[in-house]
LOTITI-523747 format. One record per residue: residue in three letters; x, y, z of N, C-alpha, C, O, CB in turn; residue number from 1. Coordinates in nm, 2 decimals, always signed. Glycine has a CB too. Layout:
% LOTITI-523747
+-----+--------+--------+--------+--------+--------+--------+--------+--------+--------+--------+--------+--------+--------+--------+--------+-----+
|  aa |   n.xx |   n.yy |   n.zz |  ca.xx |  ca.yy |  ca.zz |   c.xx |   c.yy |   c.zz |   o.xx |   o.yy |   o.zz |  cb.xx |  cb.yy |  cb.zz |   i |
+-----+--------+--------+--------+--------+--------+--------+--------+--------+--------+--------+--------+--------+--------+--------+--------+-----+
| ALA |      X |      Y |      Z |      X |      Y |      Z |      X |      Y |      Z |      X |      Y |      Z |      X |      Y |      Z | NUM |
...
+-----+--------+--------+--------+--------+--------+--------+--------+--------+--------+--------+--------+--------+--------+--------+--------+-----+
***
This chain:
% LOTITI-523747
+-----+--------+--------+--------+--------+--------+--------+--------+--------+--------+--------+--------+--------+--------+--------+--------+-----+
|  aa |   n.xx |   n.yy |   n.zz |  ca.xx |  ca.yy |  ca.zz |   c.xx |   c.yy |   c.zz |   o.xx |   o.yy |   o.zz |  cb.xx |  cb.yy |  cb.zz |   i |
+-----+--------+--------+--------+--------+--------+--------+--------+--------+--------+--------+--------+--------+--------+--------+--------+-----+
| MET | +11.86 |  +6.50 | +15.87 | +11.72 |  +6.46 | +15.89 | +11.67 |  +6.62 | +15.91 | +11.75 |  +6.70 | +15.97 | +11.69 |  +6.34 | +16.03 |   1 |
| LYS | +11.57 |  +6.65 | +15.88 | +11.54 |  +6.80 | +15.91 | +11.43 |  +6.80 | +16.05 | +11.35 |  +6.71 | +16.07 | +11.47 |  +6.88 | +15.76 |   2 |
| THR | +11.42 |  +6.89 | +16.13 | +11.32 |  +6.87 | +16.21 | +11.19 |  +6.89 | +16.17 | +11.17 |  +6.93 | +16.06 | +11.34 |  +6.92 | +16.32 |   3 |
| VAL | +11.05 |  +6.88 | +16.27 | +10.93 |  +6.82 | +16.19 | +10.92 |  +7.00 | +16.16 | +10.87 |  +7.03 | +16.05 | +10.77 |  +6.72 | +16.30 |   4 |
| THR | +10.97 |  +7.14 | +16.24 | +10.95 |  +7.26 | +16.21 | +10.98 |  +7.29 | +16.06 | +10.92 |  +7.33 | +15.96 | +11.02 |  +7.35 | +16.29 |   5 |
| GLU | +11.08 |  +7.25 | +16.10 | +11.20 |  +7.25 | +15.96 | +11.14 |  +7.19 | +15.81 | +11.16 |  +7.21 | +15.69 | +11.36 |  +7.13 | +16.01 |   6 |
| ARG | +11.05 |  +7.11 | +15.87 | +10.94 |  +7.06 | +15.71 | +10.86 |  +7.08 | +15.72 | +10.77 |  +7.02 | +15.66 | +10.91 |  +6.93 | +15.64 |   7 |
| GLU | +10.84 |  +7.16 | +15.79 | +10.69 |  +7.23 | +15.78 | +10.74 |  +7.43 | +15.68 | +10.70 |  +7.52 | +15.61 | +10.62 |  +7.26 | +16.01 |   8 |
| GLY | +10.81 |  +7.38 | +15.72 | +10.86 |  +7.54 | +15.65 | +10.92 |  +7.61 | +15.77 | +11.01 |  +7.69 | +15.73 | +10.71 |  +7.67 | +15.59 |   9 |
| LYS | +10.91 |  +7.62 | +15.92 | +10.84 |  +7.72 | +15.97 | +11.02 |  +7.78 | +16.09 | +11.02 |  +7.82 | +16.20 | +10.65 |  +7.64 | +16.07 |  10 |
| THR | +11.13 |  +7.76 | +15.98 | +11.18 |  +7.86 | +16.06 | +11.19 |  +7.95 | +16.14 | +11.26 |  +7.92 | +16.23 | +11.21 |  +7.89 | +16.04 |  11 |
| GLU | +11.14 |  +8.06 | +16.15 | +11.13 |  +8.15 | +16.24 | +11.09 |  +8.11 | +16.33 | +11.16 |  +8.16 | +16.42 | +11.07 |  +8.24 | +16.23 |  12 |
| GLU | +10.99 |  +8.03 | +16.37 | +10.91 |  +7.96 | +16.48 | +11.02 |  +7.90 | +16.55 | +11.03 |  +7.92 | +16.67 | +10.79 |  +7.86 | +16.44 |  13 |
| LEU | +11.10 |  +7.81 | +16.49 | +11.25 |  +7.69 | +16.58 | +11.33 |  +7.79 | +16.59 | +11.41 |  +7.77 | +16.68 | +11.35 |  +7.51 | +16.48 |  14 |
| GLU | +11.37 |  +7.91 | +16.54 | +11.44 |  +8.03 | +16.61 | +11.36 |  +8.08 | +16.67 | +11.42 |  +8.09 | +16.78 | +11.50 |  +8.14 | +16.55 |  15 |
| LYS | +11.25 |  +8.12 | +16.70 | +11.22 |  +8.21 | +16.88 | +11.22 |  +8.13 | +16.97 | +11.24 |  +8.16 | +17.09 | +11.07 |  +8.28 | +16.91 |  16 |
| THR | +11.19 |  +7.97 | +16.92 | +11.18 |  +7.89 | +17.04 | +11.32 |  +7.86 | +17.09 | +11.34 |  +7.84 | +17.21 | +11.09 |  +7.76 | +17.01 |  17 |
| ARG | +11.41 |  +7.85 | +17.00 | +11.51 |  +7.83 | +17.02 | +11.59 |  +7.96 | +17.14 | +11.67 |  +7.94 | +17.23 | +11.56 |  +7.82 | +16.89 |  18 |
| LYS | +11.55 |  +8.03 | +17.12 | +11.58 |  +8.16 | +17.17 | +11.54 |  +8.19 | +17.32 | +11.60 |  +8.22 | +17.42 | +11.53 |  +8.26 | +17.08 |  19 |
| MET | +11.40 |  +8.17 | +17.29 | +11.30 |  +8.13 | +17.40 | +11.38 |  +8.01 | +17.51 | +11.39 |  +8.05 | +17.63 | +11.15 |  +8.06 | +17.33 |  20 |
| GLU | +11.42 |  +7.89 | +17.49 | +11.42 |  +7.82 | +17.59 | +11.55 |  +7.77 | +17.60 | +11.58 |  +7.69 | +17.69 | +11.33 |  +7.73 | +17.59 |  21 |
| LEU | +11.67 |  +7.83 | +17.49 | +11.82 |  +7.84 | +17.57 | +11.84 |  +7.97 | +17.56 | +11.86 |  +8.02 | +17.68 | +11.96 |  +7.77 | +17.49 |  22 |
| GLU | +11.85 |  +8.09 | +17.44 | +11.95 |  +8.20 | +17.50 | +11.92 |  +8.29 | +17.59 | +12.00 |  +8.37 | +17.64 | +12.00 |  +8.29 | +17.42 |  23 |
| ASP | +11.78 |  +8.29 | +17.64 | +11.71 |  +8.41 | +17.72 | +11.74 |  +8.35 | +17.88 | +11.72 |  +8.42 | +17.98 | +11.52 |  +8.43 | +17.69 |  24 |
| LYS | +11.79 |  +8.22 | +17.88 | +11.78 |  +8.15 | +18.03 | +11.94 |  +8.17 | +18.05 | +11.99 |  +8.16 | +18.16 | +11.72 |  +7.96 | +18.04 |  25 |
| VAL | +11.99 |  +8.19 | +17.98 | +12.13 |  +8.14 | +18.06 | +12.16 |  +8.28 | +18.10 | +12.24 |  +8.27 | +18.20 | +12.27 |  +8.06 | +17.96 |  26 |
| PRO | +12.14 |  +8.38 | +18.08 | +12.18 |  +8.51 | +18.19 | +12.11 |  +8.44 | +18.32 | +12.18 |  +8.44 | +18.42 | +12.09 |  +8.68 | +18.14 |  27 |
| ASN | +11.97 |  +8.39 | +18.32 | +11.92 |  +8.42 | +18.44 | +11.97 |  +8.31 | +18.55 | +11.93 |  +8.30 | +18.66 | +11.77 |  +8.42 | +18.42 |  28 |
| TYR | +12.07 |  +8.24 | +18.50 | +12.15 |  +8.15 | +18.58 | +12.30 |  +8.19 | +18.59 | +12.35 |  +8.15 | +18.70 | +12.14 |  +8.02 | +18.54 |  29 |
| ASN | +12.35 |  +8.22 | +18.55 | +12.47 |  +8.35 | +18.51 | +12.58 |  +8.20 | +18.45 | +12.68 |  +8.15 | +18.50 | +12.56 |  +8.47 | +18.72 |  30 |
| LEU | +12.51 |  +8.16 | +18.33 | +12.60 |  +8.10 | +18.30 | +12.70 |  +8.14 | +18.19 | +12.67 |  +8.26 | +18.15 | +12.55 |  +8.00 | +18.28 |  31 |
| GLN | +12.81 |  +8.09 | +18.12 | +12.87 |  +8.15 | +18.05 | +12.92 |  +7.96 | +17.94 | +13.03 |  +7.91 | +17.92 | +13.00 |  +8.27 | +18.15 |  32 |
| PRO | +12.82 |  +7.93 | +17.90 | +12.83 |  +7.82 | +17.80 | +12.91 |  +7.88 | +17.66 | +12.88 |  +7.98 | +17.60 | +12.68 |  +7.77 | +17.76 |  33 |
| ILE | +13.02 |  +7.76 | +17.63 | +13.11 |  +7.74 | +17.54 | +13.03 |  +7.73 | +17.41 | +13.07 |  +7.78 | +17.30 | +13.20 |  +7.63 | +17.57 |  34 |
| SER | +12.92 |  +7.65 | +17.43 | +12.78 |  +7.62 | +17.26 | +12.68 |  +7.61 | +17.35 | +12.68 |  +7.57 | +17.47 | +12.79 |  +7.45 | +17.12 |  35 |
| LEU | +12.57 |  +7.65 | +17.24 | +12.44 |  +7.62 | +17.29 | +12.41 |  +7.48 | +17.19 | +12.46 |  +7.50 | +17.08 | +12.31 |  +7.77 | +17.27 |  36 |
| GLY | +12.36 |  +7.38 | +17.20 | +12.28 |  +7.32 | +17.13 | +12.11 |  +7.27 | +17.16 | +12.07 |  +7.24 | +17.27 | +12.37 |  +7.23 | +17.10 |  37 |
| PHE | +12.04 |  +7.26 | +17.05 | +11.90 |  +7.21 | +17.05 | +11.83 |  +7.14 | +16.99 | +11.81 |  +7.19 | +16.88 | +11.83 |  +7.28 | +17.05 |  38 |
| PHE | +11.79 |  +7.05 | +16.99 | +11.78 |  +6.97 | +16.94 | +11.64 |  +6.91 | +16.95 | +11.57 |  +6.95 | +17.05 | +11.88 |  +6.91 | +16.97 |  39 |
| GLY | +11.57 |  +6.79 | +16.84 | +11.44 |  +6.76 | +16.88 | +11.45 |  +6.58 | +17.00 | +11.55 |  +6.53 | +17.06 | +11.35 |  +6.74 | +16.70 |  40 |
| GLY | +11.35 |  +6.54 | +16.99 | +11.38 |  +6.47 | +17.09 | +11.31 |  +6.31 | +17.08 | +11.35 |  +6.26 | +16.98 | +11.32 |  +6.56 | +17.21 |  41 |
| VAL | +11.24 |  +6.23 | +17.16 | +11.13 |  +6.13 | +17.14 | +11.03 |  +6.13 | +17.19 | +11.03 |  +6.15 | +17.31 | +11.15 |  +6.03 | +17.15 |  42 |
| LEU | +10.90 |  +6.11 | +17.12 | +10.77 |  +6.18 | +17.15 | +10.72 |  +6.01 | +17.16 | +10.71 |  +5.94 | +17.06 | +10.69 |  +6.31 | +17.02 |  43 |
| ASP | +10.70 |  +5.96 | +17.32 | +10.65 |  +5.82 | +17.30 | +10.46 |  +5.84 | +17.35 | +10.42 |  +5.89 | +17.46 | +10.76 |  +5.69 | +17.42 |  44 |
| PHE | +10.39 |  +5.79 | +17.25 | +10.25 |  +5.80 | +17.28 | +10.21 |  +5.73 | +17.42 | +10.13 |  +5.76 | +17.51 | +10.18 |  +5.74 | +17.14 |  45 |
| ASN | +10.31 |  +5.61 | +17.41 | +10.30 |  +5.52 | +17.51 | +10.32 |  +5.53 | +17.66 | +10.27 |  +5.47 | +17.75 | +10.36 |  +5.45 | +17.46 |  46 |
| LYS | +10.42 |  +5.63 | +17.68 | +10.39 |  +5.69 | +17.79 | +10.31 |  +5.76 | +17.85 | +10.32 |  +5.75 | +17.97 | +10.44 |  +5.72 | +17.80 |  47 |
| MET | +10.20 |  +5.88 | +17.79 | +10.12 |  +5.99 | +17.81 | +10.03 |  +5.93 | +17.83 |  +9.99 |  +5.83 | +17.76 | +10.10 |  +6.08 | +17.72 |  48 |
| ASN |  +9.95 |  +5.97 | +17.96 |  +9.82 |  +5.94 | +18.03 |  +9.72 |  +5.98 | +17.90 |  +9.78 |  +6.05 | +17.81 |  +9.79 |  +6.03 | +18.19 |  49 |
| ILE |  +9.61 |  +5.95 | +17.90 |  +9.51 |  +5.92 | +17.86 |  +9.46 |  +6.05 | +17.78 |  +9.43 |  +6.04 | +17.66 |  +9.43 |  +5.88 | +17.96 |  50 |
| ILE |  +9.45 |  +6.19 | +17.83 |  +9.42 |  +6.33 | +17.79 |  +9.49 |  +6.36 | +17.74 |  +9.47 |  +6.43 | +17.64 |  +9.40 |  +6.41 | +17.85 |  51 |
| THR |  +9.68 |  +6.33 | +17.79 |  +9.75 |  +6.39 | +17.71 |  +9.77 |  +6.32 | +17.60 |  +9.81 |  +6.41 | +17.52 |  +9.86 |  +6.43 | +17.77 |  52 |
| ARG |  +9.77 |  +6.22 | +17.54 |  +9.71 |  +6.15 | +17.41 |  +9.64 |  +6.22 | +17.38 |  +9.69 |  +6.33 | +17.35 |  +9.65 |  +6.03 | +17.41 |  53 |
| LYS |  +9.51 |  +6.22 | +17.36 |  +9.41 |  +6.31 | +17.32 |  +9.46 |  +6.42 | +17.28 |  +9.45 |  +6.44 | +17.16 |  +9.33 |  +6.33 | +17.41 |  54 |
| THR |  +9.51 |  +6.52 | +17.35 |  +9.53 |  +6.63 | +17.35 |  +9.62 |  +6.68 | +17.22 |  +9.59 |  +6.77 | +17.14 |  +9.59 |  +6.65 | +17.47 |  55 |
| VAL |  +9.75 |  +6.57 | +17.23 |  +9.85 |  +6.59 | +17.11 |  +9.79 |  +6.46 | +17.02 |  +9.88 |  +6.44 | +16.94 | +10.02 |  +6.57 | +17.17 |  56 |
| GLY |  +9.70 |  +6.37 | +17.00 |  +9.70 |  +6.30 | +16.94 |  +9.75 |  +6.34 | +16.78 |  +9.80 |  +6.25 | +16.72 |  +9.60 |  +6.24 | +16.98 |  57 |
| PHE |  +9.72 |  +6.47 | +16.72 |  +9.67 |  +6.52 | +16.59 |  +9.81 |  +6.52 | +16.51 |  +9.82 |  +6.53 | +16.38 |  +9.60 |  +6.67 | +16.61 |  58 |
| LEU |  +9.93 |  +6.51 | +16.65 | +10.06 |  +6.52 | +16.60 | +10.07 |  +6.42 | +16.52 | +10.13 |  +6.42 | +16.41 | +10.16 |  +6.52 | +16.69 |  59 |
| ARG | +10.01 |  +6.30 | +16.57 | +10.07 |  +6.15 | +16.51 | +10.01 |  +6.18 | +16.30 | +10.07 |  +6.14 | +16.20 |  +9.92 |  +5.95 | +16.62 |  60 |
| ALA |  +9.94 |  +6.23 | +16.31 |  +9.92 |  +6.23 | +16.15 | +10.02 |  +6.32 | +16.06 | +10.06 |  +6.30 | +15.95 |  +9.77 |  +6.27 | +16.12 |  61 |
| GLN | +10.07 |  +6.46 | +16.17 | +10.15 |  +6.53 | +16.12 | +10.30 |  +6.46 | +16.11 | +10.38 |  +6.43 | +16.02 | +10.14 |  +6.66 | +16.18 |  62 |
| LEU | +10.30 |  +6.45 | +16.20 | +10.49 |  +6.34 | +16.18 | +10.47 |  +6.23 | +16.09 | +10.57 |  +6.19 | +16.03 | +10.56 |  +6.22 | +16.35 |  63 |
| GLU | +10.35 |  +6.18 | +16.05 | +10.40 |  +6.04 | +15.95 | +10.38 |  +6.17 | +15.82 | +10.47 |  +6.16 | +15.73 | +10.26 |  +5.85 | +15.94 |  64 |
| LYS | +10.26 |  +6.29 | +15.81 | +10.34 |  +6.27 | +15.70 | +10.43 |  +6.37 | +15.65 | +10.43 |  +6.41 | +15.53 | +10.25 |  +6.24 | +15.59 |  65 |
| ASP | +10.54 |  +6.42 | +15.75 | +10.66 |  +6.47 | +15.76 | +10.79 |  +6.37 | +15.74 | +10.91 |  +6.38 | +15.74 | +10.65 |  +6.54 | +15.88 |  66 |
| GLY | +10.72 |  +6.28 | +15.74 | +10.81 |  +6.15 | +15.68 | +10.88 |  +6.07 | +15.85 | +10.97 |  +5.99 | +15.88 | +10.97 |  +6.24 | +15.55 |  67 |
| PHE | +10.81 |  +6.11 | +15.90 | +10.92 |  +6.03 | +16.03 | +10.77 |  +5.91 | +16.08 | +10.65 |  +5.93 | +16.07 | +10.99 |  +6.19 | +16.22 |  68 |
| LYS | +10.84 |  +5.79 | +16.12 | +10.76 |  +5.62 | +16.10 | +10.75 |  +5.62 | +16.25 | +10.84 |  +5.68 | +16.30 | +10.87 |  +5.46 | +16.02 |  69 |
| GLU | +10.67 |  +5.57 | +16.35 | +10.64 |  +5.49 | +16.42 | +10.75 |  +5.40 | +16.46 | +10.72 |  +5.31 | +16.38 | +10.55 |  +5.43 | +16.38 |  70 |
| SER | +10.83 |  +5.37 | +16.50 | +10.95 |  +5.25 | +16.55 | +10.98 |  +5.27 | +16.71 | +11.04 |  +5.37 | +16.76 | +11.12 |  +5.28 | +16.46 |  71 |
| PRO | +10.92 |  +5.17 | +16.80 | +10.83 |  +5.06 | +16.79 | +10.72 |  +5.18 | +16.76 | +10.74 |  +5.30 | +16.74 | +10.82 |  +4.95 | +16.94 |  72 |
| HIS | +10.54 |  +5.09 | +16.76 | +10.41 |  +5.15 | +16.79 | +10.44 |  +5.23 | +16.87 | +10.52 |  +5.20 | +16.96 | +10.29 |  +5.06 | +16.84 |  73 |
| GLY | +10.38 |  +5.39 | +16.86 | +10.36 |  +5.48 | +16.94 | +10.55 |  +5.57 | +16.98 | +10.57 |  +5.65 | +17.07 | +10.27 |  +5.40 | +17.06 |  74 |
| VAL | +10.57 |  +5.56 | +16.96 | +10.68 |  +5.63 | +16.94 | +10.79 |  +5.70 | +16.85 | +10.86 |  +5.62 | +16.79 | +10.71 |  +5.59 | +16.98 |  75 |
| TYR | +10.82 |  +5.81 | +16.82 | +10.88 |  +5.88 | +16.72 | +11.00 |  +5.93 | +16.76 | +11.01 |  +5.99 | +16.87 | +10.81 |  +5.98 | +16.67 |  76 |
| GLU | +11.09 |  +5.92 | +16.71 | +11.24 |  +5.95 | +16.72 | +11.24 |  +6.12 | +16.63 | +11.19 |  +6.13 | +16.52 | +11.36 |  +5.79 | +16.63 |  77 |
| LEU | +11.29 |  +6.20 | +16.68 | +11.28 |  +6.31 | +16.63 | +11.42 |  +6.37 | +16.65 | +11.44 |  +6.49 | +16.63 | +11.17 |  +6.37 | +16.68 |  78 |
| ARG | +11.49 |  +6.29 | +16.68 | +11.65 |  +6.29 | +16.69 | +11.72 |  +6.31 | +16.55 | +11.70 |  +6.22 | +16.46 | +11.71 |  +6.14 | +16.77 |  79 |
| ASN | +11.81 |  +6.44 | +16.50 | +11.90 |  +6.40 | +16.44 | +12.02 |  +6.41 | +16.47 | +12.09 |  +6.51 | +16.49 | +11.90 |  +6.43 | +16.36 |  80 |
| TRP | +12.07 |  +6.24 | +16.45 | +12.17 |  +6.20 | +16.50 | +12.32 |  +6.29 | +16.43 | +12.42 |  +6.33 | +16.49 | +12.15 |  +6.05 | +16.49 |  81 |
| GLU | +12.29 |  +6.30 | +16.34 | +12.42 |  +6.37 | +16.23 | +12.42 |  +6.52 | +16.34 | +12.51 |  +6.54 | +16.41 | +12.34 |  +6.40 | +16.00 |  82 |
| GLU | +12.34 |  +6.57 | +16.34 | +12.33 |  +6.72 | +16.37 | +12.37 |  +6.72 | +16.53 | +12.40 |  +6.83 | +16.58 | +12.17 |  +6.79 | +16.32 |  83 |
| ILE | +12.35 |  +6.60 | +16.63 | +12.37 |  +6.59 | +16.72 | +12.55 |  +6.57 | +16.73 | +12.62 |  +6.64 | +16.81 | +12.27 |  +6.49 | +16.75 |  84 |
| ARG | +12.59 |  +6.48 | +16.64 | +12.75 |  +6.39 | +16.68 | +12.83 |  +6.54 | +16.65 | +12.91 |  +6.59 | +16.72 | +12.82 |  +6.20 | +16.53 |  85 |
| GLY | +12.79 |  +6.60 | +16.51 | +12.83 |  +6.74 | +16.48 | +12.89 |  +6.82 | +16.59 | +13.00 |  +6.85 | +16.61 | +12.72 |  +6.82 | +16.44 |  86 |
| TRP | +12.77 |  +6.83 | +16.66 | +12.77 |  +6.97 | +16.79 | +12.83 |  +6.88 | +16.88 | +12.94 |  +6.93 | +16.88 | +12.60 |  +7.05 | +16.87 |  87 |
| ALA | +12.84 |  +6.78 | +16.95 | +12.95 |  +6.76 | +17.05 | +13.07 |  +6.79 | +16.98 | +13.15 |  +6.87 | +17.03 | +12.95 |  +6.62 | +17.11 |  88 |
| LYS | +13.08 |  +6.73 | +16.86 | +13.26 |  +6.73 | +16.82 | +13.25 |  +6.89 | +16.82 | +13.30 |  +6.94 | +16.93 | +13.33 |  +6.64 | +16.62 |  89 |
| GLU | +13.22 |  +6.95 | +16.77 | +13.25 |  +7.08 | +16.76 | +13.29 |  +7.12 | +16.91 | +13.41 |  +7.16 | +16.93 | +13.13 |  +7.15 | +16.70 |  90 |
| LEU | +13.19 |  +7.11 | +17.01 | +13.20 |  +7.13 | +17.15 | +13.34 |  +7.09 | +17.21 | +13.41 |  +7.17 | +17.28 | +13.09 |  +7.05 | +17.20 |  91 |
| ALA | +13.40 |  +6.92 | +17.17 | +13.48 |  +6.89 | +17.24 | +13.59 |  +6.98 | +17.18 | +13.68 |  +7.02 | +17.26 | +13.49 |  +6.76 | +17.25 |  92 |
| ASP | +13.59 |  +7.00 | +17.07 | +13.70 |  +7.09 | +16.99 | +13.76 |  +7.27 | +17.06 | +13.87 |  +7.32 | +17.07 | +13.61 |  +7.12 | +16.83 |  93 |
| ARG | +13.62 |  +7.32 | +17.11 | +13.61 |  +7.39 | +17.21 | +13.66 |  +7.38 | +17.36 | +13.70 |  +7.47 | +17.43 | +13.52 |  +7.39 | +17.22 |  94 |
| ALA | +13.66 |  +7.25 | +17.38 | +13.64 |  +7.28 | +17.52 | +13.82 |  +7.25 | +17.51 | +13.89 |  +7.31 | +17.60 | +13.51 |  +7.17 | +17.63 |  95 |
| ARG | +13.89 |  +7.17 | +17.41 | +14.00 |  +7.14 | +17.47 | +14.13 |  +7.28 | +17.39 | +14.24 |  +7.26 | +17.36 | +14.04 |  +6.96 | +17.42 |  96 |
| GLN | +14.07 |  +7.42 | +17.37 | +14.12 |  +7.52 | +17.36 | +14.19 |  +7.57 | +17.44 | +14.24 |  +7.68 | +17.42 | +14.05 |  +7.57 | +17.32 |  97 |
+-----+--------+--------+--------+--------+--------+--------+--------+--------+--------+--------+--------+--------+--------+--------+--------+-----+
***
């Protein structure tokens, strides 16, 4: 399953976000990770306050258009479990070396 950004063909934007949110922060904390993973999450409109729900409400239509379904009502699962499992396996293999 592709991410929302990938489904919209915005791979450059995805890479920019990944770099900013992960790679650029590693040196700030003197980390030396053996692997970095960047995955989608869960978008739960039920846990948002009314202002946030109104602000990001437009996303619902885009999520539906991109093939994500509500399950349960107001909750969108955006994680790619196959990708996460693959990364975790690769991480475990590297850690054993």
